[in-house]
Residue, then its C-alpha position, 0 to 999 in steps of 0.5 A: x885088777x879085773x872086775x867080775x862080770x855079773x852072772x846075768x851078763x855072762x850069756x852071749x845072747x844077752x850080752x849082745x842085746x845089752x851092747x845094742x841097747x847101750x849104743x842105741x841109748x847113745x845115738x838117741x841121747x845125742x839129739x834129745x836135748x836139742x830137738x825142741x830147741x832147733x824147732x823153736x829156733x826155726x820159728x816153730x811155736x810152743x803149741x806146735x812143739x807140743x804137737x810134735x811131741x804128741x805125734x811121736x808118742x801117738x805113733x807109738x801108741x797105735x803101732x807098738x801093738x801091731x809091731x810087737x805082734x809082728x815080732x812074735x811072727x817074724x822074729x825080733x831082729x827084722x823089726x829092730x834092724x828096720x827100726x834103727x834104719x828108719x830112725x836114722x833117716x828121720x833124724x837126718x831129716x831134721x837138718x833140713x826141716x824148716x816148717x811145722x808140717x816137716x817137724x811133725x812128720x819127722x817126729x811121727x816117723x821117729x815114733x814109728x821107728x821106736x814102735x818097731x824097736x822097743x816091743x821087739x827088744x823088750x820081748x827079746x829079753x824074755x826070750x833069752x832070760x829064765x823067768x827067775x832072772x828077768x828082773x835083773x835082765x830088764x834092769x841091765x837092759x835099762x842100765x845099758x840104754x841109760x849108760x848110753x843115754x848118759x853119754x849121748x847128751x853131753x857128747x851132743x853138747x860138746x859137738x853143738x857148742x863149736x859146730x852148731x846143732x845140725x852136725x849132731x843130728x847127722x852124727x846120730x843118724x849115721x850111728x842109727x844106720x850103723x846099728x841097723x847093719x850091726x843088728x842084721x849081722x850080730x843079733x841072732x835071736x832065738x825063735x819066738x815061742x809063737x812059732x810053735x804050731x803045735x801050741x794053741x793060739x792066744x786071742x787078743x781078748x786074753x790081754x784084757x785080764x786084771x793082771x795085765x791091766x794093772x801093768x798097762x795102767x802103770x805103763x800109762x803113768x810112765x808114758x804120761x811122764x815121758x809125754x810131759x817131759x818130751x814137750x817141755x823139758x829142754x825149753x824149761x831149762x833153756x828158760x831157766x838160763x841153762x846152756x846146751x851143755x848143761x841141758x845135756x848134763x841134766x839128762x845124764x844125771x838120771x842115767x848115772x844114778x840109774x846105772x850105778x844102782x841097777x844091780x841092786x834094783x835088779x836083784x830086788x825085782x827078782x826077790x820078794x813082793x814086786x808090788x811093794x817095790x812098785x808102790x814105794x818107787x812110784x810114790x817117791x818118784x812122783x814127789x821128786x817129779x813135782x819138785x822139778x817144777x818147784x825148785x826152778x834152780x839148775x843145781x837143785x834140778x841136777x840133784x833131783x835128777x840123780x835122786x830120781x834115777x836112783x829111785x827108778x831102779x826100784x820100780x822099773x825092773x820090778x814092773x818089767x819082770x812082773x809083766x813078763x811073769x804074767x804074760x805067755x811067752x807066745x805073745x811077749x811081743x804083743x804084750x810089750x807092744x801094748x805096755x805103756x802106750x800113752x801120750x800127754x805131750x799136748x797137755x804138758x805144753x798147754x799147762x806149761x804156758x799157764x804156769x811152768x810148774x803145772x806140768x810137773x805137778x799134774x804128772x806127779x799127781x797122775x802117777x800117784x793116782x794110777x799107782x794106787x789103782x794099779x798096785x792092788x791088781x798087781x798084788x793080787x796077780x802075784x799071789x795067783x801066779x805063785x799059786x798057779x805056777x804059770x802065766x795068767x794069760x794061759x791060766x785064764x783071766x783073774x776074775 
């Protein structure tokens, strides 16, 4: 019996984006659990591992905006293809890295690669999807990436057990290079709206409106979580006695739940009040994140990961659909490049050295505070969008 294809996935252009995201997630997921572990195995201190994680995210912080703006000018495909090629080269470099400067430099290069890929890929969703279905489209984007990510860490663990960790990095590098080639020949993206010379230019100052600031604050909160987890997650699990395979599984439990419930989250994002979904989802996730540091028991952590993945299907597509609804199509790349640029990896490592539960407690607390500040801005903007019927960047700042 054939399963019906969701209507949102029947568009060929969107299908290609989802296919690319799925394979990208698998390629990234192969090495994610083992990067900090090979660094520690080669004598890199915990402090330097924190610098590695921070450098990766800081590179994104400074480069996502210019690369996103560049994708508005030259198109999405060149940035995405080049990003995968750069990611492949950097990933292969970890096989030979044996010093702190080498590890840090390679992480910076990986941050550059992701700064090329993600704003263009996220803006591409807005390019190929009507506004009333963007919540579902963004949900499927994360589900596709998450589905790949679900497979990557366990496959990496299976390869690492008999072969060691170095071959996993070579496999991931090859996969990224192949994705770059595939992108060039298969990702035929529409011309960004910014290419229409008859339309007036939008100044960068237009991004400093309250609707966008609300989204950026929420993105800042999500990247704080990423920064905390990037630096210490695998080390935390290793200290709890988890094997390489189990560490990989912990990344997959989140993805499994997210993938299974994404269709529901996407439909929710395209109906009703998005601010309410963001508020509920983020506050619930904050509680779950704090619980990671309290439980300190592998089976319990796996259960929490599944719960977090399920809850994440509510605020994640809602926030992305909201961001696309308030941003003018001409600057989608620029907006997506600014969204979520932040880093807390250094603080996560320093807190971890003090007490293992502290990074999780601080991350959850920061997420709560930023959500309570940002949601009123999102709520007011949604009301204005309904009244104005146009992206608020072109309608003027909400004063």
